[in-house]
C-alpha positions as CSV (number, residue, x, y, z in Angstrom):
1,M,-93.6,156.6,72.8
2,Q,-96.7,158.1,71.2
3,A,-95.2,158.5,67.8
4,A,-94.4,154.7,67.6
5,R,-97.9,154.2,68.5
6,V,-99.1,156.4,65.6
7,L,-97.1,154.6,63.3
8,A,-98.3,151.2,64.8
9,R,-102.0,152.2,64.1
10,A,-101.0,152.8,60.4
11,G,-99.3,149.6,60.1
12,V,-95.8,150.6,60.4
13,T,-93.3,149.1,62.8
14,A,-90.6,151.5,63.2
15,D,-87.8,152.6,65.8
16,V,-88.7,156.0,66.9
17,A,-86.3,158.3,68.9
18,V,-86.5,161.7,70.3
19,A,-83.7,164.1,68.9
20,G,-82.6,167.7,68.8
21,Q,-81.6,170.0,71.6
22,A,-85.2,171.1,72.3
23,D,-86.3,167.4,71.9
24,D,-88.4,168.6,68.9
25,I,-87.4,165.9,66.2
26,A,-89.0,162.5,66.0
27,A,-86.4,160.5,64.3
28,V,-87.9,157.5,62.6
29,A,-85.9,154.6,61.3
30,V,-87.7,152.6,58.6
31,P,-86.8,150.5,55.5
32,V,-87.0,152.4,52.2
33,D,-90.2,150.6,51.4
34,R,-92.0,152.1,54.2
35,L,-90.9,155.8,53.7
36,H,-94.1,156.7,52.2
37,D,-96.2,155.3,55.0
38,V,-94.2,157.3,57.6
39,A,-94.5,160.4,55.5
40,A,-98.2,160.0,55.3
41,Q,-98.2,160.1,59.2
42,A,-95.9,163.1,59.6
43,N,-98.6,165.5,60.3
44,A,-100.2,163.2,63.1
45,I,-96.7,162.9,64.6
46,R,-95.9,166.6,64.4
47,A,-99.3,167.0,66.2
48,L,-97.8,165.2,69.4
49,G,-95.5,168.2,69.7
50,F,-92.5,167.5,67.5
51,R,-91.4,170.3,65.1
52,Y,-89.9,168.0,62.6
53,V,-90.1,164.4,61.5
54,A,-86.8,163.0,60.4
55,I,-86.9,159.7,58.4
56,E,-83.7,157.6,58.6
57,I,-83.5,154.9,55.9
58,A,-82.6,151.6,57.6
59,S,-81.8,148.3,56.0
60,R,-84.2,145.4,56.6
61,R,-81.7,143.7,58.9
62,E,-81.5,146.9,61.0
63,S,-85.1,147.6,61.4
64,V,-88.0,145.7,63.3
65,P,-89.7,143.4,60.9
66,D,-93.3,144.3,60.0
């Protein structure tokens, strides 16, 4: 998925899913200590055609290690 690649280029490993009835939400699951990094990439993710970027706070155990 392109949104995951955008995040990876910024050094963030995250689970990204498409959500919403119109598939217009990028749902990103990251640990709380990486929230700022995802927020910094929100405009680049929206530029891929998403209307919203939703950030789910995942525990370290749930997320993919950096």
